[in-house]
N, C-alpha and C positions, 0 to 999 in steps of 0.2 A: 792674640796670635793663634791660640788653640781653636778659637771659634772660626777664624779664617781657615785654618787647616782642615777643620771638620767640614766647613762649607765646600771647600775645594774637593775634599774627598767624596762628599755626597754628590757633587756635580759630576765628577769623573765616573762614580758608580752608576749614576743615572744615565750618562752617555753610553756606558758599556752595556747596560741592560737594554737600552733603546737600540743600539747597533746589533746586539744579539737578536733582539726581537725582529728587527728589519731583515737580518740575514735569514732567520728562520722563516719569516714570511716570504722572502724572495725564493728560498729553497722549495717552499710548498707550492709556488706558482707553477702553472703549466708552462712548459718552455715555448718561446716563440719558435716558429719553424719557417725556414726559408729553403725552398726547394729550387735549386738552380738546374735548369735543363738546357745544356748546350745543343747546338744543331750541327749534326754531322761531325762527330769527334770520336775516333777510335781510341781505345785504351792505350794503344801503342804510341800515341802522340805526347804522353806525359811522362815526366821523369821517374815517378814512382813505378811506372810500368816499363822502365828501361830506356826511355828516350834521352838522348844526350844533346839534342839540338835546340829544343824549345825551352826557354827559360820562364818558369812559372812559379816564382817564389811564394806567391799568396796561396795558390792551390797546393803547393808542396807543404805549406804550413798547416793547412787543414788536414792533410794526410798524416803529417807528423804528430799533430795534437789529437787526432782521432783514429779512425780506422779506414783502410781501403780494401776493396775486395778484388781478388784476382779475376773472378768470372761473374760478370753481370751481363745479361742479355736484354737488349731492347727489342728492336725489330730491324729488318734489313733496310727499311725506309721509314719516314717520319710518322705519318698519320696512324698506322697500326700501333706503333710504340706508344703514341700519346693516348690512344684509346685504351690500351692495356693499362697504362699508368693511372688514368682517371677512373677506370671502372673496376680494376682488379680482376679482369676477365679476358680470356682469349677470344680470338676472332670468331670461333664457332658460336659464341654468344652475342657478340656485337656486330658481326658481319663486316668488320673493317679489316679486310685482308691485304690491302695495299693502298697506295695513294689514290688510284682511280677505281679499284675494285672495292667500293663502298656503296651502301644504300644512298639513294639520291631522292630529292623532291619529297613526296609524301610517303615513301617507303619506310617501313619500320626500321628503327636504328639510324635513320638519317640524322635525327636529333637525339643524341645519346641521353640527354637529360630526361626524355620522356619515358624511357624504359629502364633506366639504371640509376642506382645511387652512385654518386660521384665523389671524388676526393674533396671537392669544394663543399658539397652538401654535408659530408661527414664532418668537415672542419666547422661548419656553421652549427651543426648539431652539438659539437663539443664546446661551443661557446667562444670560438675564435672569430676575430675580425679577419676577413679574407680579402686578398687582393692578387692580381696577376698583371704581368706586363709582357709585351713582346709578341712572339709568333704563336698564334692560336691554332689555326688550321683544323678546327673541329666542327665546321659546318655552321648550321643555323642556330638561332636562339639569341635572346637578349643577354648580355654579360651579367647583369645584376638579377633580373627577374627570373631567368631560367637557369643560368649557370651558378648563381649565388656568390658572385664576386662582389663584395661591398664596394670596392674601388678597382679601377683597372686603367691601363694605358695600352692601346692597341693601334696597329696600322688601320686607319679608318676605312680601308676597303672592306673590312669585315662587318662594318656597322650598317644599320638600316638606311641611313641617308646616302650610302654609297653602293646600294644594291645594283645600280645599273652597270657597275664594272663586271659583276658576275651574278646575274639574277638567280641562277640555280642556287639551291641551298648548299651544294658542294662547291667549296671555294678552291679555285686553282691557284697554286703558288705562282709567284712571278708575274702577276697581272700589273703590278705597279712597283716602283722602286722600293726597296726595303732598307736601304742604308743611307746614302747621301740624298737629302731632299725628299725622302720618302713621306707618305702620308702618316699623320699622327693624330690620335684623339685620346683624350683622358676624361674619364667620368662623364661621357656624353658630349664633351666640347672638343671640336676639331681645332687643331692649331695649324695655321698656315706655315709651311716650311719652305726653305730655299736650299739651294745646293751647298750652302755653308752649314746646314743643320745635319749632323750625324745622328740619325734617329735612334741608334743604340744608346747614345748618350742621353737623349730625351727620356727613354724608358728607364735608364739607370737612375737619372735624377729624380724621376717620379717615384721610384722605389725608395730612395733615400728620404725623400720628403714624407712619404707615407709612414716609414719607420719612425721618423722623428715625431710625427703627430700622434702615433699610436704606441709609443714606447711604454706606456703604463698599463697596457692591456695585452693579453696573449693574442698574437696575430699569426696568420699563416699566409706566406707570400710564395706564389708560384711565378718564378722568374724565368721565362722561356726566351732566352736571348737567341737572335738569329746567328750569332757568331758560333763557329767559324765557317758557316755555310758560304759557298762560293757566291759571287755576284750573281743576282737574279737576272733572268733574261732581258728584263726591261731596265736594268740598272743604268747602263750606258754602253754605247757601242764604240769600242776602240778598234781601229784598223789593225793593231797589233794582235788582237784576239782572234783574227780570222785564221782558220786552219788552212795551211798552204795546200794540203792534199784534197780536202773536201770543198774548200771555199766557203765553209760555214763558220759561224761564230762558236768559239768555246766559251764555256762559262768559267771564268777565272776568278781568283780571289780579289776581293775589293780593297782599295787603299784604306788605310786607317788614319785617323788624326795623328799628326806627328807631335810628340811632346818631349820636353827636356827631361832630365833625370829627376826633377822634382814633380813631374806630372803636369807641368804648365804647357798649354797649347802653344805651338810656334806658328807664327804668321809670315806670310810673304810681304814684300814691300807694298803691294797694292791692297793689303788688308785682309786678303783671303787666307784661309787656313792651309798650313803646310800638311802634306800627306805623306805617308810612307808608301813604298812599293807594295802592291797587292800580293801577298804570299800567305801560305798557310801559317808560317812561323809568326808573321806580323799579326795575323787575326787572332791566333791563339794567345799571344803575348798581350794583346790589347784586352781580350777577355779577362786575362789574369789581372791586368791593371784595374779593370772595373770591379772585380771581386775584392781587390785590395781596398778600393774606396768603400765597399760595403763593410768590410771588416773594421776599417777605421771608424766608420760612422757608428757601428755597434759598440765599439769600445769607448768612443767619445760620449755616447749616451748611457754608458755603464750597463748595457744589457747584453753584451757579448757572452758573458758567463751564464746567461739564461736563454741562449738562442741555439737551436739545433740547425746546422747547416748541412744540407745534402747536395752533393754535386754529382751530376751524371750527364749523359747525352742520349739522344733518341736512337741514333744508329751510327754507323761507321763513317769515316772520312771519305771524301771524294776518292774514287778509285776502287774502294772496297764497299762503298754504299750500294745497296741493291744486290750484293752478292749473296748467293745461297750456298756457296762453296765453303767447306770447312766451317769455321765460325767467323768468317771475315765480316759479313754484313751486320750481325747483331751485337758483337762484343763491344762493350763500352766501359768507360771508367765508372767507378762508384766510390765516392769518398764521403764519410759522414763524420762530423765533429760537433760536439755540444756537451751540455752538462751531463755528467755521469757516464758518458760514452767511454768504453774501454780504450786505452791508449796502447797501440801495438804497432811498431815500425814495420813488422812483417805483414805481407798481404794476407787478408783473411780468405781462406779457401772455400768457404761455404758458397754453394751455388745460389744465385739470386736472379730472377727475371722481373720484368716490369709489373707483373700482376701482384708481386709481393709487397709493393710499396703501400697500397691502400690499407690492407690489414695491419701492417706494421705501424703506420702512422696513426691509425685508429687507436691502437694500444697506447702509443705515446701520448695521444690526446685524451686518453682515458674515456673513451666513448664506445658504444656498441656498434657492430655491424648489423645491417638489416637482416632479420631472420628469414625473410621470404625471398632472398636472393642467394645464388650459389656463387661464391667468390673462388676463382681458380688459384689465387695466390696464397701463400703461407707467410705468416708474420715471422720475421727474424728479430723481433724485439728483444727476446731473451739474450741473444748473442751479443747485441750491442751493449748490454749492461752487465755482461759477465755472469749471466745465469745459465743454468743447464739448458742445452739446446740441441735438438736433433735436426741436422740440416736436411733439406729436401734432397731426394735421391736423383731428381732429374729436373731440367728446365726445358722450356719449349718456346718456339716462335714460328711465324710463318711469313711467307711473302707470295701473294697470289695463291696458287694451289700448291706451292712448294712448302713442305713441312720440315722443320729442323729440331732435333732433340740433342740433349747433352746429359751425360752422367758425369761422375767425377773424373773418369779417365777415358771416356769414349764419346764420340760425336757421330751422329748420323745426319749428314747434311741434306740440303734440299734436293740434291741429285741422287739421294739414297745411296751415297758413298759413305763407307765406314772409315773413321779416322781414330787412331789411337794417340792420345796426347800424354798418357801417363801422368806424371806430376807436373808437367810443363803447362804454362798458361800464357805463353808469349808468341804462339804460332810457330815457334822454331822447334824442329824435330818431331812435329806431328807425322805420323805414318799412315799412309792410305793403304788399307788392307782388304783383300777379298773376303767375302762373307764366310767362305769355307776354308780359310787359311789354316785354322787350328781350333781347338776347343774353346779358346778365349774369344775368338771372333764369332764363333757359332753362338756362344753364350751371350755375347753383347747383342747380336742381332735378335736372338730370342727375347731378350729383355726389352729392346726397343719395340719389337712387334707387340709385346704385351702392353707396354706403356701407350703406344699409339692408339690402341683400342679405347683408351679413356677419353680421347679427344675426337669428336666427330670430324671426318674429313670434309673438304669442300667438294660439293657435287657440281662438276663442271658441265653437266647436262642441263642445269636449271636455267630459266630465263634470266635470273639475276646475273649469273656468270656470262651468259651470251650478250646481254645488254652492256655489261661493263667492258667486255672484250671489244665490242663494237665501238663503244665510247673511246677506248684507248687507241684504237686504230685511227678514228677521226682526229683525236688530239695529236697523234704523230704527224698527220697531214698538216694540221694547223701549224705545228712547230716548224715544219719544213718550209712553209711559206714565210713564217716570221724570220727564220734564220737567213733567208735569201733576200730579205727586204732591208734596204738602207737608203736614206736614214729612216729610222723608225719614228712614227709620230709619238709625241709625248702622251702618256696616259691622262 
């Protein structure tokens, strides 16, 4: 009997030591990193920023278990924000000033990977397996060879075999459907889709499959969902979308797959998928459902506790997108949850903009930044882990030639209007003040004038600006023709 007890004791001790060793090994591993970039989502749309209408329990859970920031700036529109994020640099270095004010063809910076270290290359350098899904909109280059994504799923309009859709290296948004029946390719293989395929689900499924296959190694996943962007111009043409005053089509929110309380897809009697009404609320809540699937998968694989999840968006929601007034266009949510992240139900007031992500993630990945490149961003790594941290004093973004600055209590918007926000971060109670109103406004303007000298301005007399301006005017004419044409040929 004593021998049996000793054997059982030894076995239990061995299991305990093994589990401790495994736990220690797991703790020493680099964290997996999943960067979720929503498309057109203001901070004000989420409950932790005061919204009472949109139900987002999964996003709320990330904020509750981690930290969320009251002030994070992307850009007023998508492409400049993504360029800031991937390079850690402002537009004076990349020349990506707006969706259409970017280098094109053989011009320098048309292909960012040729001139700049990128978030994906930094992750590869750190030993991470890399992947991305969804909306790319970063121009030319091969996803694997040039951008260093080991695996990817993309709308295949971006890929070489679909170059006839938009032969210029600058890819226009909206050339093909992006939601129902949209083009889809994964790791070089195109998938034939039908109107029953919701391509956001295809991207989400690809990500979950990737995570399952790479659960035993550190991975970096860049998940750039189209949600909750409005329906793209070629999505479908509904007569109800015609503006009664102008006779042109509005871009409205697209219908989502309709599911029951358990997440099961509902079908019509003819076998087609049921859909919700297309609303901002439906789109945001479907995005939250997909994030819930991601969280469940991570927990089922027992890697949730070693995965850092970052949730943000490129720019503001429709209506505020593109605005350079106050901080409407660039203010987006920022939520970070993961191993070792401080837990704080109150919003973190440190200022963050999109150039800060690359240096922050480089520190988390335990790798060095290139010494021959100047990064505009500042790492907020210490803040996330409760270490001494001095927040940056100002953040910046631009839209075309319009420049926007923010300090902790003041905003100088794109129209060079001065706003006082005080301690507020929800756009309520901001005061528009003349420069010479009092000593405080004079000091604020002196400060912004000093800061602005650190960032070269866009020279609107250059050929680059004139060519881009001309391109923009031509594009508007193209859109006018498209909006007056019905039915529209399928792409």
